[in-house]
N, C-alpha and C positions, 0 to 999 in steps of 0.2 A: 466655448459656446454652449461645451456639453455639460460641463460643472456648472453652469447657469441653470441650463435646463434640469438637468438632476436635481439641484437644490427645490427649484421650483413643484417638484412632482409631489401629487399630495400619496395618502397611505397605501390606495390600493396600487398607484403605479410604483412606489417604492419595491414594493411587495410583489410584483408581476417581474419588474427588472432582477430581483435578488431571483428570482425561480429561473429566469430565463438564463442569469449567470449560472445557475448553480446545472442546470439542465446541458448548456454547453462544455461545462468542465467534464460530465460525465461522457459527453461525447466525443469528446477529445482523447479524454483517456482508453476509451473502446478504439479509437484509432491509433492510438498509440502502440496499445495490447496487438492488436491487429496488425501493425507497422511490423512489430518486433518478432510477432507469433511468424510471419512468412519470413522473414529473416534468418530466424532462428532453425526454420523448417527446411529451407535450402542452402542453411550452411554457410550463408552468402554476409554472414553477420563479421564485423572488422571492428576491433576493439580502436577507442581511441583511448588511448593510456594518459593521463597525467595527474597532477598534485589535486588530491580531492579533501576538500576537512570536511568532515563525517559531523562533525556539530554542527554546524552550519548549515548544511545539508539538512541534518534532523530540526534544527531550528525553525527553517525556512517552511518545511510541511506542518508544522503546530499551525500556523494563523491559515494554511492553506485549506484546512478541514475542521474550521470554528463551525463553520454552517452545519454541517454532517454531525458534529457531534455534538452540537447544540440540539438538534434534532432530536436526539436519542436520549440527551442529559449524561453524555458520557464523558470522563473526567480523562482527558490525556494528560499520563504522569512520564516525564522524561528525566533519567537520571544519565547525563550524558556528559563526560571528563572531557576537559577543555584541550582545546588542541589537538582533537584526534586525526592525524593526517595519515593518510593511504595514496600508494598510487596504483590507480583503477579508473575504469570506465564509469566518471561520473554519471553521463545519460542511463545507462545501464542499471548501473548500484539504484540509484533514484526510482527508476521503473520498479524493481525490485522490493523497497523500501514501500513506492507507492500502492502498490497491489497487495503485499500485506498489511498494510493500513485500513486501506480499502475496505477487505476480506474481516479482521478484528472490527473495524465497525458495524458493516453489513451483519455479522455474527452474533454480536454482541446484544446482550439483554438493556433494556433501557435503564439508567443508573447504574452503572456499570463501570468500569476502569481499564484501560487500556495503556498499558507500560512500555515504553522504550527504552532500554540500557544499550549506553556503548561505550568500547572502551577501546585501546590499540588494537585488541586482538578480536573483539565480533561486536556483533550486533543484534541484539535480542528483542524481540517484541513478543508479549504476553497480552493476552486477555481473557476474561471469564465467561468467555461466549458457549456456542453450542456444542462445542468441541467435536471431535472427530474419530469414527475407530482406528484400528491399528489399519484393518485392511483398506481403509481409505488411502492412511498416511503413505503405505505401500504403493498404493497407484499414484498418489504423488510425485513420490522421491521415484520413482520409476519411467513418469511422465506418459503414463496411462489413462490419466484422471483429466477430462474433458466435459464431465458434467455439469451443466448450470443448475443454482441450485437459488431459490430465493433467501435473502436474509430475514431476518425475527420480526421485519416489518413490513416485507412481501417485494422486498428492494430487487431488482432485476440483475442477473448476474449472465457474461457470457459463456460460463466453466474456461476460460482461457489463462486468468489468472495466475494460478499456482504452477500451470505448467509451465507458463513462461518464466518464472521465477526460478524453477529448476533448472532450467534452460540456462537462463544467464548466469545463476551460480556458478553450474559447471562451464560455461563459456569460460567464465573470471577466472576459476581455477580456485574457488574456494568452496568450504563445504555445508551444507546444509543439514538441521537436526531439527525434528518435529516432536515435540510432545504434545500429547493431545488424550482426552478424556472426555465421552460424551457428558454433554451436561454440564461439565467444569470448564471449560475454554480447551484453549490449544497457546502453545511457546512455540516460537520458530526462532533459531539462531545460527547467526549467519558466520562462520568461522573466517575470518579472513589468513592468508599466505604472511 
């Protein structure tokens, strides 16, 4: 019945439906960030280790962000080795990649590119966005960065995303390296054990 109703939407209804879906996705993302932030802050995070296919996880993200990428005409380039398997917590690692991709989109300029590279040893996400200072990188890596910044098109932020990333990376016993230059973009590299 829902499918029948959706097929009969006119253009305005279809556009409203798309906007509702995007806003609900953002709300769910904020909810997940707050949930993980709370668990990490009180050291009550329990890892659920399983076999994770990184290539499939990244492939699933590609379709999930089509709308936001199209809004800014950003190309998502994937260079992912096939059958990259890892023993880790799928939900937490997925949250890390979601937060990094979300930030990359938010802080990238229109008509730019974001690259995700995955192999058996690491996951690397690079953008050509606004970049960060060395001081900001140090704050992030030391868990002191909670300042919220608006994106290049005024997209709001919570200030939690990268702090959650560093805490999850630590909990998973991985390493995070950040390279960035103001006005030229950032590269986040997660090295696995």
